[in-house]
N, C-alpha and C positions, 0 to 999 in steps of 0.2 A: 504494500500500500504506500502511495506517495505521501510523504510528510508535508502537510500543508500548514503547519503552525506559523502564525505571524511572529514578527521579530520580538515584540514585547513578551510573547509567551515563551519564545526560545530563551530569552534572557533569564527567565525564571526556571525553566525545566532542564536546560542543557547541562551536561556534566554531573548529573545526579543519579548515576546508576545505583541500584539497590545493593549490588555487591561491594560498592565503595562506601555508601552512606550507612548501610546496616540499619535502615529504618529511621534514621534521624534526618532532619531537614537539610542541614549542612554537612557535607562530607567532612569527617573529623580530620584533625591534624595528625598525620603519621610522621613522626620524627624517627628516622632510621638511617643507620649506616649498614650494619650487618643484618642480613635477612637469612633465616634458617631454613634448611631443607630437611624434610623428614626421612627421605631415603636417597640412596645413591641414584636410583632411577629418576627421581624428581630433580636432583642436581643436574644430571645429564640432559634432561628434557629442557630445563630452563637455560642451560648454557648453550643449547642449540639455537636459541633465539632470544638473546638478552634484551632485545628491544620490545618484546611482547609486553602487554600490559599485565604482567604478573611479577610478584616480588622476586628480585634477583640480587640487587645491591642498591643501597640508598641513592647513589649517584645516578642510577638509571630511573629513579622516580618511585613514588608511592601513590596510592589512590588520591592523595591530596593534590599532587601535581597533575596526575592524569585527568582529574575532574576539570581542572582549569584548562588544560590543553584541549580537551574535548569540547568544552564550551566555546572557546575562541575559534576552534576549527569549524564548528557548526555555524557560528555567526559570520565567519569569513568565507564559508562554503569552499573549504580546501580539502586536501588529502591528509593533512596532519600538521601539527604545531609542535615546535620545540620551545622550551622556556629557557631563559638566560638570567643572569644576576642583575642585568641592567638593560636599558634600551640600547646603549652603545654596544654592549656585548651581542645583542641580537643583530644589529647592523653589521658588525664585523664578522660575526659567525655566518651570516647569510652570504656575504660577499666571498669570504674564504671558501665556502662550500662550492663555489661555482668558478673560481678563477685559478689560474696556474701561471708559473713564470713565463714571461714573454707575452702575456695578454695585454690588451688595451681595453680600458673601460671608460665610460662616459658618466659624469656626475653633474647633476644640476648645479648651477652657480649659486643657487639660493639654498644650498644644502645646510642642514644642521652642522654647526661648526665641528663637533667631534668626528663626523663623517669625513670632513675635509682633512682633519688632522691625521686620521688613520690612513687616508689615501696618500697624503704627502709624506707619511712616515713609514710605518711598517710595510704597507703595500709596495712602496717604492723600493724598500730594502729587499723585498722578495722578487723584484724584477717585473712588477706589474705597473704599467703606466696609466695614470689617471689623467683624463682631459675633461675640462669643464665646459658645459654648454649653457647657452642662454635659456632660462626656464620657459620663455615664450616661443621657442624655436619650432614646436609642433613637428610635423612630419619632415621638415627640412633637416632634422637630426640625421637623416640618412647621408647628408653631405659630409658628416664627420666619421661615418663608418669606415673602418679599414678591414683588411683581410683578417687581422688578429683581434678585432673588437669582439669582446666576449659578453659584455654586460652593460646595461644602462641602469644607473641608480637615480631614481626620481623621488621627489618629495613635493606633494601638492596639497595645499599651498605651501610655500616656504614659510617656516615658522618664525620668521623675523620680518620679512618684507612682503610676504603673502601673495606672490605671483602664483596664479593658477595655471597648471600645465594642461596641454591637450593630451591627456594620457591615452585615449583611444588611438590617436594618430601615431604617437610615439610607440605604443605597444604593437600596432599593426605593422609598421615599417620595420621594427626590430624583429618580429616573428618572421617576416619575409626573408630576413637575412640570418635567421637562426641565432639571434642574440637574446640572451636572457634579460628580463626586466624585473627589477626589485623596486618596490615602492614603500617609502616610509609613510604609513597611513595614520600616524598618531593623532594629528589634528582632527581628522574626521571621525575616527573610530570606525568599527565595522558597521555602525548604524547609519552613517552618512555617505560612505563610499565603500565599494567592494572591488578592489583592484583585480582580484583573481577572476571575478566575473567578466572583467574587461579583457582578460587574457594575460595579465601579469603572472609572473612565476612565483614570486614571494611577496607577501604583505607583512610589514613589520610594525610593531607597536612598542612604544615605551609604556609598558603596563603601569609603570610608576605614575603615569599621568591620569587620564580620564577613567581608565578601567579600574585602577586602584581607587582613585577619587578622594583620598583622604591625606595625601602628602606624608604617608608613614611607611611606604615600602619602596624597595628598589627591585625592579623586575622588568624584563623584556620578553617579547614573543616574536617568533617568525612562523608564519603559516604558509605552506608551500602547496603547489599543485602536484599532480601525479608525477610529472617528469623530473621534478627537483627535490621531492621530499626525502627520498632515500639518501641523496647526497647531503642534504641539510642535516639529517639525523646522524649520518655517519661522521660528519665533520664535528658536530656538537659532542658526540661521544669521544672522538679522538682528542679533542681539546679539553675534555673534562668539564664541559659546561653543565652547570646544574643551578638550582635555585633553592632557597630556603623554603621548607614546607610551610612555615609560618607566613611568609610573604605570599605564597601561593594560596593559602587559606584566605588571607585578607583580600586578595584580588578576586577570588571566587565569590566572596561576600560582596565586594564592590560591584561586580558585574551585574548583580541582581537589580541594583538601583541605577545602573548606567542610563537607561532610557529616560527615567524621570529627571535625573540630574542634568542630563545633557539638554533637555528641553528648557530647563530654567536657565542654564548657562547661556543658551542661544538667545532666549527672550531678553535676559538682562543685558547681554552684550549688545544686541541690536538697539535697545533703547538708549544705552549710554553712548554707543558709537554715533547714533543720530544726533544726540545732544552735543557731542564733541564737534561734530561737523559744523555746527553753527557758532562755535566759539571763536572769538577774534584771535586767540593765542595759537590756534591750530591751523596749520597750512593744509594738511591733508589727513584723512583717515584711511588707513590701509586695511580694509575689511572686504573679503571676497564677495559679500552680499551687496556691496555698493557698486554702482555702475562704473565709477572711475577707478576702481581697483583693477590692476592688470590681470586680464584673464577672467573678468567677471562673467562674461557670456559662457565661458567653459564651466565655471562653477554652477551657473544656473542650469546648464544642460546635464551635468554629470553628478552633482551632489544632491543629497536628499535634505540638506539643511546646512547650518553653520554651528560652530562651537563657540567657546567663550574667549578665544585668543585673537587679538588683533593689535595693530600698532597705530600710532599717530606720529606725524611729523610736526614739530613745533615751528612757529614762525620766529626766525632769528635766533641768535645765541649760539652757543656751542655746548659740548657735553659737560664741562665743569659747571656751566650755568644751571644744569638740571637739578643741582643740589637744592636750589630754591624751591623747586617743585616737589621733590621726593622726601626731603629730610624731615619734614614735620607731619608726614602721613601717619595715621593711626589705623585705618582700615586697609589701605593699600600698602602692603609691606614689600620691601625689596627682597627678592630671592630668585634663585634659578628654579627651573622646572615650571610646571603649571598643571592644570587639570584637577587640582584639589578643590575643596569646597570654599576656600578662601580666595580673596582677590589679591593680585600681585601687581607690582609695577617695576619696570626694569629699563633704565636707559641703555640702549643697545646700538653700537656703532657698526653698521654693515661694511664700511669702507675697506677694512682690512681683510674682509672675507669674500672678496670678489676676484675673479681671474679673467673673465671674458666680458663681463658687463660692469660698467663703472657706476658706482652709486653716487648720485648727486642729489642733494635735497636742500631746501631752504634753511632747515635747522635740524636739530637732533631728532633721532628716532627714539620713541619711548614705547615699549611694548606693555600691553595691559592684558592681564587675565582677569576676567570678570567672574566673580564667584557667586555664591548663593545668598549674599546679604541683600538687604532692602536697597533697591536702586536709588531711592531718594537720598539715603545716607551716603551712598557711593558718589552720587553726583555732587552732593554738597561738599564732600571732601575734595573731589577733583576741581570744583569751582574755586575753592580757596587756594588750592595748589597752583592752579593756572594764574590766578591773580597775583600770587607771590612771584611766580616766574616772570610775568609781564612787568611788575614793579621793579624786579631786579634788572631786567634787560633795559628798561627805561633809565634806571639809575646809572647803569654802565654807559649808556649812550650819552648821558648828560655829562659824563666825565667826573 
């Protein structure tokens, strides 16, 4: 029988097999290193396929990890998911599972900074050449393909400057040339975008962010299609990648409320972004749902909605001047990551993280993650902060 459950139902029911939960609502936390075998025959059977969902050794997972893997796989509509101790580990593990010495790979110029650091560091040492592409290149990415191009690493939208990529076009031309496509899907979550349905090979999440939802875990996931899952799994095992069962448990609990949380993040962010668009201190709002955001028409075509992360460009000033905006915040705290229930603010300079596209803007970029607080309170705090910033800039100009 075809499984016709809707997404909100899948969020609640996936990864809750009876043999893992033993009759309780949430699959328990199985903390394990050594797993015991009753007989030599059982030992031989499990050694024959250590990747099977049966107890073998703690590093290969327990029902706590398997429940989360199954839930993410079902939401992403993939062949299987591997878990990692962080989002960065998921990105590096996915890329390493598909490349070899002498390969050439393409990475979006708007990529998450640790992706760029990995490509320019360890990958280069391994003899893998990374080249960056304009995130708005679309199917013209084919002009960058070489005989040894192995992989395209996409991230849509970029998590700092929010360019939306034409993923269907990139994926189609990559497949025509037998090139793998890996997508960092953290901003959208599986609820707003399904890259594997579009034909991508691997979809990655920093589970730390929206899936976890509470800023208290470090976790990553990579969900693969049939042609890449075994390679992804094999590489993860060989690198010894694993994750804490406690973090996996918290992520499994977080995934149950992902749908309702994401709707509030979206609603709150859209309200605040629209308010910011009318502020005299703001030169531009970089939010994919807004028509003047690069790639907006692609977001409208491909995404089921938006999340709570976007940026603004301030009018005038430079990054040291942003202290006047951020230092007295009480609701918007400065911190890395995003996706938790709390609001965050972070001055972020894209200029040093570009290779083929030059970042030019009227003023500093400030990234906002809009949490679950009352939007009137958040707007009030932003208003005071922007007024402080404007007063500071005017004082500087007056000499």
